[in-house]
C-alpha angles and dihedrals in degrees: 000000000000123000089249091053091049091051091049092049090049090051091051091050090050091049091050092053090045091050092050093049092046093051092047091052092044094060106129121231106270127189130195128203138167127206122221090255091058101258109147118217125196118185121188119189119224111161100179093108135012091254133109136194119210119195128180113199124195120198096235133093142137094300088066092058124096132215111296093019103072121140096033096119093050094044091051089051088059092048093052087079094054100086145286137204093294103034137036128230111312094357095112090056091049092051092050092046090053088053091054093250128148114220140170143131140232138198129206140165093283108026151018116218137185123197145184129190112199148135111299094241090060098055092105091064092054093047093048093053092044092052092047094057091044089058106029112022110169102210096191112202093224091054090050092051089057097039097051088059089053089052092049090052090048089055092049093050098042101036118005094050096039109076096196092050092046091051092049091051091055091043092053091050089056093044092057104050094163113025133070091249087089088074116094111236093232090049133237114296093240090059093048089053093056100036116121136197088248089059089056093045090054092047091050093050091047101050112014099087129125091243089059096050141077124206112208119190121180128175144053096347141123109239097222091051091053091049091051092051091048091050090050097051106025100028096081093054108101120230118242134201110272123198116255107256114211119211115260097251117182130212106274095226109008094168131251115308123193130190134183110205120188113199140159097276135122097215126054121223142181127228123196127182132179122202106240136161124260127218090274095055106028117113089203113046091195091065089060091054089047091053090050091053091045088063090054093045091054100034108016101123138283096338096043118115098253094053097038099044109024102032105032100017111043092011088216094134135032093208139003137176143185130204141175130177108208097178102068123129088243142004119337144202132248102214131197126182135178141176112218119234096248092177086066091046094255121153134203087259090057091048091050091050090050092052090050088051091060092047095047090051090054089050091052102039131028116227117259118265089245094054092047092049092051091050092046093052092050093047093049091048088055091051092050092049093046092053096050097098125068090234092056091049092050093046093050091050093047094048093051095047094045091050089055094255126124116259087226088080086078090066098038103043094090091057090048091052090050091060095059113111131198087254089057090054092052092045092052091049092050093047101046110023096079130126094240087065095044135111117183129188125187105203109201137177110262094249096048127098125198 
């Protein structure tokens, strides 16, 4: 190691320590309450601007749905805008728009959430309307008849007519042989075609209760005032029995699964996924932090191993990526993808072999302390940047709580990442990058033959 390299490594280490300390000190005051009916309330103060974000999270998503009933959570999200006891279809959105608010909703495997971003003195309006549709959603049959056609068209546009998305949907279904994460959030088309308004009414009655929800408010607010507003609007809603929801736990070593998917695409690609635990299911929390840093080591920018070795070095791929979601309600996937450099005569098989080369090297040899520190600094910087806005803070808190994880992870994850050693990286690679945890898909143009 040259003197210049040693000075650079020392600077990186100092920056990492500085970043961790800064993030720890920057943690915003956060307050937690619970109403008598079971509604959980988390208020995080951020007084930089007179704005507030209000998010209501329900513990229900596509991983809760069974065969023949997929798409219910997403369809109900659409119908939540179609009227309640106080307002008709679309009227709540018009009121909020007139107040200058931004509002929307989203559904995922583990949750359904509704949010408003608005001036702090108008928070009461958002909470009143949110409480009203929690308690007295209308679900008009005529509105459902129209909206289900919108959802079908959404599926056609976003999945059926997008070859890469369609291939990934099938790949994900194979990669999760046991858990509900195999279910697409929007639902399978056959289930959308046979869904009824009575199905949605039953889903609403089953899951949309105050004791199955978390209200997250972040912004220029006083916590006790938020609590009082929540008590005023949500307090009268009675709690109801909610089914026990088991975590989506995957088979530990389901065996290698391989798919060949032919779609309407010009460029072939390879997808690889390893069944791994998430923060909610891992027996060793440090392995989760190691997997997060492994993503950055492989796919953390220009100097990361995928770009440096496979794209610019061997020129075996024109693009590659890695991803891992640690904050699921259950087990997760460590996903790799690559597009072979066909101009150099490279195939998906060659790209797959190259990806395995990177993984095998990590299993044999731990990264250097300098490389790990560089990756860690970059990753932490990304976390700090991502959590700058009040919406990002609220979303992170809501995701954690709805996945059954404490929101305090948001303020402690930098410290946890700082404890990962090169040996931890190697151990994680050896433990999880095995063929009995692997799903592989070769995605090929329809006319091609391997």
